[in-house]
N, CA, C and O atoms as a DFTB+ gen file, in Angstrom:
440 C
 N C O
     1  1      87.543      28.560      64.052
     2  2      88.491      28.811      62.937
     3  2      89.871      28.506      63.450
     4  3      90.249      28.852      64.569
     5  1      90.606      27.845      62.589
     6  2      91.951      27.476      62.944
     7  2      92.992      28.386      62.214
     8  3      92.872      28.644      61.016
     9  1      93.942      28.826      62.922
    10  2      95.017      29.651      62.350
    11  2      95.861      28.805      61.474
    12  3      96.311      27.746      61.911
    13  1      96.115      29.221      60.206
    14  2      96.949      28.403      59.268
    15  2      98.397      28.418      59.699
    16  3      99.141      27.534      59.275
    17  1      98.869      29.387      60.538
    18  2     100.241      29.398      60.907
    19  2     100.558      28.453      62.066
    20  3     101.559      27.738      62.012
    21  1      99.746      28.434      63.090
    22  2     100.039      27.670      64.281
    23  2      99.113      26.423      64.466
    24  3      99.338      25.613      65.366
    25  1      98.096      26.288      63.621
    26  2      97.106      25.174      63.785
    27  2      96.397      25.127      65.096
    28  3      95.978      24.053      65.527
    29  1      96.239      26.292      65.776
    30  2      95.458      26.401      66.983
    31  2      94.257      27.283      66.778
    32  3      94.191      27.970      65.758
    33  1      93.305      27.309      67.681
    34  2      92.188      28.168      67.490
    35  2      92.567      29.625      67.456
    36  3      93.231      30.122      68.366
    37  1      92.154      30.311      66.417
    38  2      92.602      31.624      66.187
    39  2      91.986      32.697      67.082
    40  3      92.601      33.718      67.392
    41  1      90.720      32.414      67.490
    42  2      90.017      33.345      68.392
    43  2      89.074      32.592      69.304
    44  3      88.734      31.449      68.998
    45  1      88.654      33.147      70.361
    46  2      87.717      32.643      71.280
    47  2      86.316      33.243      71.097
    48  3      86.169      34.259      70.416
    49  1      85.335      32.658      71.667
    50  2      83.996      33.223      71.519
    51  2      83.928      34.665      71.979
    52  3      83.463      35.560      71.274
    53  1      84.443      34.857      73.270
    54  2      84.360      36.311      73.822
    55  2      85.123      37.264      72.972
    56  3      84.651      38.364      72.686
    57  1      86.299      36.867      72.559
    58  2      87.149      37.742      71.720
    59  2      86.425      38.030      70.398
    60  3      86.387      39.169      69.934
    61  1      85.864      36.999      69.816
    62  2      85.184      37.190      68.478
    63  2      83.937      38.034      68.620
    64  3      83.675      38.857      67.743
    65  1      83.144      37.877      69.685
    66  2      81.873      38.540      69.820
    67  2      81.983      39.997      70.315
    68  3      81.192      40.854      69.921
    69  1      82.964      40.257      71.174
    70  2      82.935      41.534      71.877
    71  2      84.184      42.400      71.659
    72  3      84.258      43.476      72.254
    73  1      85.120      42.017      70.885
    74  2      86.346      42.843      70.661
    75  2      86.599      42.998      69.190
    76  3      85.908      42.408      68.359
    77  1      87.611      43.810      68.865
    78  2      88.033      43.986      67.507
    79  2      89.080      42.973      67.113
    80  3      89.520      42.983      65.964
    81  1      89.498      42.106      67.999
    82  2      90.428      41.018      67.711
    83  2      91.807      41.522      67.307
    84  3      92.475      40.888      66.490
    85  1      92.242      42.641      67.857
    86  2      93.599      43.108      67.634
    87  2      93.831      43.913      66.382
    88  3      94.973      44.101      65.965
    89  1      92.740      44.400      65.765
    90  2      92.899      45.159      64.538
    91  2      91.973      46.444      64.685
    92  3      91.142      46.528      65.589
    93  1      92.160      47.382      63.791
    94  2      91.354      48.546      63.852
    95  2      89.873      48.276      63.389
    96  3      89.570      47.251      62.778
    97  1      89.004      49.223      63.705
    98  2      87.617      49.023      63.292
    99  2      87.417      48.825      61.787
   100  3      86.643      47.973      61.351
   101  1      88.127      49.626      61.018
   102  2      88.051      49.520      59.526
   103  2      88.564      48.150      59.123
   104  3      87.921      47.534      58.273
   105  1      89.627      47.625      59.632
   106  2      90.229      46.362      59.231
   107  2      89.318      45.224      59.691
   108  3      89.193      44.205      59.012
   109  1      88.648      45.419      60.914
   110  2      87.799      44.327      61.391
   111  2      86.564      44.222      60.458
   112  3      86.091      43.119      60.184
   113  1      86.045      45.373      59.973
   114  2      84.905      45.307      59.084
   115  2      85.289      44.625      57.727
   116  3      84.422      44.078      57.045
   117  1      86.556      44.665      57.360
   118  2      87.040      44.029      56.152
   119  2      87.334      42.534      56.358
   120  3      87.704      41.858      55.398
   121  1      87.186      42.016      57.541
   122  2      87.377      40.587      57.811
   123  2      88.757      40.178      58.398
   124  3      89.101      38.998      58.479
   125  1      89.503      41.188      58.789
   126  2      90.810      40.866      59.370
   127  2      90.738      40.621      60.864
   128  3      89.850      41.142      61.539
   129  1      91.646      39.850      61.374
   130  2      91.795      39.573      62.783
   131  2      93.210      39.113      63.006
   132  3      93.947      38.801      62.071
   133  1      93.575      39.080      64.299
   134  2      94.919      38.525      64.645
   135  2      94.765      37.230      65.473
   136  3      93.853      37.084      66.287
   137  1      95.678      36.328      65.229
   138  2      95.710      35.088      65.996
   139  2      95.945      35.390      67.432
   140  3      96.851      36.153      67.765
   141  1      95.131      34.795      68.327
   142  2      95.263      35.099      69.749
   143  2      96.550      34.495      70.335
   144  3      96.966      34.910      71.417
   145  1      97.205      33.511      69.647
   146  2      98.429      32.950      70.208
   147  2      99.695      33.617      69.729
   148  3     100.592      33.865      70.534
   149  1      99.807      33.926      68.415
   150  2     101.084      34.496      67.903
   151  2     100.853      35.864      67.313
   152  3     101.838      36.496      66.932
   153  1      99.640      36.387      67.198
   154  2      99.431      37.696      66.660
   155  2      99.536      37.772      65.153
   156  3      99.677      38.867      64.609
   157  1      99.473      36.643      64.457
   158  2      99.562      36.677      62.978
   159  2      98.265      37.309      62.457
   160  3      97.156      37.008      62.897
   161  1      98.484      38.192      61.503
   162  2      97.330      38.824      60.845
   163  2      96.693      37.816      59.825
   164  3      97.330      37.259      58.931
   165  1      95.376      37.657      60.068
   166  2      94.557      36.683      59.313
   167  2      93.434      37.434      58.658
   168  3      93.085      38.542      59.065
   169  1      92.854      36.807      57.609
   170  2      91.666      37.451      56.919
   171  2      90.700      36.270      56.630
   172  3      91.067      35.197      56.151
   173  1      89.432      36.585      56.970
   174  2      88.348      35.689      56.621
   175  2      88.071      35.789      55.194
   176  3      87.737      36.865      54.696
   177  1      88.204      34.628      54.453
   178  2      88.051      34.675      53.013
   179  2      86.685      34.179      52.564
   180  3      86.173      34.604      51.528
   181  1      86.108      33.299      53.329
   182  2      84.805      32.768      52.959
   183  2      84.094      32.139      54.225
   184  3      84.726      31.894      55.253
   185  1      82.808      31.905      54.093
   186  2      82.033      31.200      55.043
   187  2      81.459      29.945      54.402
   188  3      81.164      29.890      53.208
   189  1      81.322      28.979      55.230
   190  2      80.771      27.693      54.668
   191  2      79.280      27.762      54.523
   192  3      78.665      28.706      55.019
   193  1      78.668      26.803      53.864
   194  2      77.239      26.833      53.604
   195  2      76.411      26.803      54.821
   196  3      75.312      27.355      54.803
   197  1      76.836      26.214      55.862
   198  2      76.045      26.117      57.154
   199  2      75.713      27.518      57.616
   200  3      74.585      27.737      58.059
   201  1      76.606      28.471      57.546
   202  2      76.342      29.838      58.084
   203  2      75.310      30.485      57.236
   204  3      74.438      31.156      57.787
   205  1      75.327      30.346      55.929
   206  2      74.306      30.981      55.075
   207  2      72.974      30.361      55.222
   208  3      71.963      31.061      55.172
   209  1      72.918      29.020      55.410
   210  2      71.608      28.366      55.774
   211  2      71.063      28.850      57.069
   212  3      69.856      29.073      57.162
   213  1      71.875      29.031      58.087
   214  2      71.446      29.547      59.339
   215  2      70.878      30.972      59.154
   216  3      69.811      31.291      59.678
   217  1      71.594      31.808      58.414
   218  2      71.048      33.194      58.231
   219  2      69.759      33.224      57.476
   220  3      68.907      34.054      57.791
   221  1      69.563      32.413      56.545
   222  2      68.272      32.324      55.782
   223  2      67.159      31.868      56.750
   224  3      66.103      32.500      56.792
   225  1      67.369      30.790      57.527
   226  2      66.381      30.283      58.438
   227  2      66.094      31.321      59.511
   228  3      64.930      31.481      59.878
   229  1      67.077      32.034      60.032
   230  2      66.916      33.020      61.040
   231  2      66.038      34.198      60.494
   232  3      65.166      34.718      61.190
   233  1      66.293      34.563      59.305
   234  2      65.511      35.599      58.666
   235  2      64.114      35.276      58.547
   236  3      63.251      36.123      58.776
   237  1      63.816      33.979      58.166
   238  2      62.430      33.503      58.017
   239  2      61.723      33.486      59.444
   240  3      60.565      33.877      59.589
   241  1      62.458      33.034      60.420
   242  2      61.866      32.985      61.782
   243  2      61.512      34.353      62.280
   244  3      60.440      34.554      62.851
   245  1      62.394      35.293      62.074
   246  2      62.173      36.701      62.459
   247  2      60.957      37.346      61.722
   248  3      60.144      38.064      62.302
   249  1      60.904      37.052      60.486
   250  2      59.797      37.597      59.659
   251  2      58.503      37.005      60.139
   252  3      57.537      37.753      60.292
   253  1      58.409      35.720      60.387
   254  2      57.184      35.043      60.794
   255  2      56.750      35.682      62.132
   256  3      55.586      36.041      62.312
   257  1      57.706      35.813      63.058
   258  2      57.365      36.334      64.330
   259  2      56.887      37.724      64.257
   260  3      55.929      38.062      64.953
   261  1      57.501      38.595      63.436
   262  2      57.106      39.980      63.237
   263  2      55.767      40.135      62.618
   264  3      55.025      41.054      62.963
   265  1      55.417      39.224      61.671
   266  2      54.067      39.317      61.037
   267  2      52.999      38.840      61.962
   268  3      51.856      39.284      61.853
   269  1      53.319      37.947      62.879
   270  2      52.294      37.476      63.774
   271  2      52.275      38.135      65.132
   272  3      51.503      37.745      66.008
   273  1      53.145      39.158      65.316
   274  2      53.276      39.799      66.610
   275  2      52.003      40.348      67.179
   276  3      51.748      40.222      68.377
   277  1      51.161      40.985      66.302
   278  2      49.983      41.598      66.792
   279  2      48.940      40.577      67.224
   280  3      48.194      40.814      68.174
   281  1      48.884      39.448      66.534
   282  2      47.885      38.383      66.841
   283  2      48.266      37.736      68.172
   284  3      47.383      37.221      68.857
   285  1      49.538      37.738      68.568
   286  2      49.915      37.123      69.839
   287  2      49.751      38.016      71.059
   288  3      49.698      37.533      72.190
   289  1      49.671      39.314      70.826
   290  2      49.580      40.289      71.949
   291  2      48.319      40.022      72.817
   292  3      48.450      39.981      74.040
   293  1      47.113      39.841      72.246
   294  2      45.959      39.624      73.069
   295  2      46.055      38.293      73.910
   296  3      45.499      38.212      75.006
   297  1      46.744      37.297      73.390
   298  2      46.887      36.018      74.088
   299  2      47.880      36.148      75.214
   300  3      47.608      35.723      76.337
   301  1      49.075      36.754      74.918
   302  2      50.156      36.670      75.847
   303  2      50.476      38.000      76.582
   304  3      51.157      38.010      77.607
   305  1      49.972      39.090      76.034
   306  2      50.323      40.392      76.597
   307  2      51.567      41.036      75.969
   308  3      52.454      40.349      75.464
   309  1      51.604      42.368      76.017
   310  2      52.746      43.049      75.361
   311  2      54.024      42.769      76.111
   312  3      55.069      42.630      75.475
   313  1      54.002      42.675      77.477
   314  2      55.237      42.467      78.190
   315  2      55.924      41.178      77.916
   316  3      57.145      41.121      77.767
   317  1      55.090      40.076      77.843
   318  2      55.587      38.791      77.490
   319  2      56.117      38.762      76.061
   320  3      57.173      38.184      75.802
   321  1      55.428      39.350      75.181
   322  2      55.856      39.372      73.729
   323  2      57.164      40.192      73.607
   324  3      58.055      39.779      72.865
   325  1      57.298      41.245      74.253
   326  2      58.580      42.009      74.254
   327  2      59.685      41.223      74.834
   328  3      60.800      41.306      74.320
   329  1      59.480      40.476      75.847
   330  2      60.495      39.583      76.482
   331  2      60.874      38.507      75.466
   332  3      62.061      38.241      75.274
   333  1      59.918      37.901      74.828
   334  2      60.225      36.851      73.863
   335  2      60.953      37.407      72.695
   336  3      61.843      36.735      72.172
   337  1      60.632      38.618      72.235
   338  2      61.336      39.241      71.121
   339  2      62.827      39.490      71.479
   340  3      63.718      39.206      70.678
   341  1      63.069      40.009      72.660
   342  2      64.426      40.283      73.082
   343  2      65.222      38.949      73.213
   344  3      66.398      38.881      72.856
   345  1      64.560      37.920      73.723
   346  2      65.218      36.555      73.865
   347  2      65.538      36.027      72.487
   348  3      66.612      35.456      72.298
   349  1      64.640      36.194      71.496
   350  2      64.937      35.688      70.160
   351  2      66.140      36.422      69.529
   352  3      66.999      35.803      68.902
   353  1      66.178      37.710      69.705
   354  2      67.234      38.516      69.085
   355  2      68.590      38.130      69.841
   356  3      69.611      37.956      69.174
   357  1      68.599      38.011      71.081
   358  2      69.858      37.655      71.799
   359  2      70.286      36.225      71.407
   360  3      71.464      35.987      71.140
   361  1      69.349      35.291      71.372
   362  2      69.666      33.964      70.962
   363  2      70.223      33.870      69.567
   364  3      71.190      33.145      69.333
   365  1      69.628      34.594      68.628
   366  2      70.101      34.609      67.275
   367  2      71.518      35.269      67.174
   368  3      72.355      34.837      66.382
   369  1      71.746      36.277      67.962
   370  2      73.013      36.918      67.922
   371  2      74.130      35.949      68.435
   372  3      75.215      35.883      67.858
   373  1      73.835      35.219      69.511
   374  2      74.762      34.230      70.014
   375  2      75.036      33.105      69.009
   376  3      76.184      32.718      68.794
   377  1      73.961      32.584      68.398
   378  2      74.186      31.554      67.312
   379  2      74.919      32.045      66.122
   380  3      75.744      31.329      65.555
   381  1      74.618      33.344      65.695
   382  2      75.327      33.884      64.603
   383  2      76.839      34.029      64.882
   384  3      77.683      33.796      64.017
   385  1      77.137      34.429      66.151
   386  2      78.539      34.698      66.521
   387  2      79.225      33.283      66.494
   388  3      80.314      33.128      65.942
   389  1      78.592      32.322      67.072
   390  2      79.192      30.947      67.104
   391  2      79.363      30.470      65.732
   392  3      80.447      29.984      65.408
   393  1      78.373      30.561      64.866
   394  2      78.467      30.131      63.481
   395  2      79.528      30.815      62.710
   396  3      80.263      30.163      61.968
   397  1      79.650      32.129      62.851
   398  2      80.748      32.924      62.122
   399  2      82.120      32.449      62.566
   400  3      83.039      32.369      61.751
   401  1      82.269      32.139      63.824
   402  2      83.570      31.648      64.279
   403  2      83.808      30.277      63.787
   404  3      84.909      29.975      63.324
   405  1      82.799      29.399      63.864
   406  2      82.990      27.961      63.541
   407  2      83.052      27.684      62.030
   408  3      83.759      26.775      61.595
   409  1      82.332      28.449      61.256
   410  2      82.216      28.121      59.813
   411  2      82.960      29.089      58.931
   412  3      82.635      29.172      57.746
   413  1      83.929      29.823      59.419
   414  2      84.667      30.748      58.640
   415  2      86.016      30.098      58.174
   416  3      86.613      29.292      58.888
   417  1      86.434      30.461      57.028
   418  2      87.675      29.928      56.500
   419  2      88.714      31.099      56.486
   420  3      88.497      32.074      55.766
   421  1      89.799      31.030      57.237
   422  2      90.728      32.153      57.306
   423  2      92.013      31.709      56.623
   424  3      92.376      30.533      56.601
   425  1      92.694      32.733      56.057
   426  2      94.031      32.624      55.449
   427  2      94.900      33.674      56.025
   428  3      94.432      34.688      56.542
   429  1      96.181      33.424      55.933
   430  2      97.240      34.358      56.371
   431  2      97.202      35.575      55.469
   432  3      97.271      35.459      54.245
   433  1      97.087      36.791      56.107
   434  2      96.992      38.027      55.237
   435  2      98.402      38.432      54.836
   436  3      99.380      38.246      55.560
   437  1      98.442      38.992      53.652
   438  2      99.815      39.456      53.148
   439  2     100.125      40.834      53.671
   440  3     101.187      41.382      53.375
């Protein structure tokens, strides 16, 4: 996401994934963040289609895995299946965070 004020990257992956980006918890949940360069208050106004397609496909993958979980246990064992489940969840979290950062449209907040 590019800051409309300075035309630089408004946030980094680490800052986007693991911090509140310079605003309170309540403001962060409403889609507000501050530019990492100048501290301009920004607001996420929309996400592009790519993020919504990713969310739909991720939901389908998780559902398919959950429905077939019991049939895979005899083949691979509960330990391996739990490891695979955790890996899927972490991988989807990383992709979602990258997608939110890449495919969001921000505007300067009033």
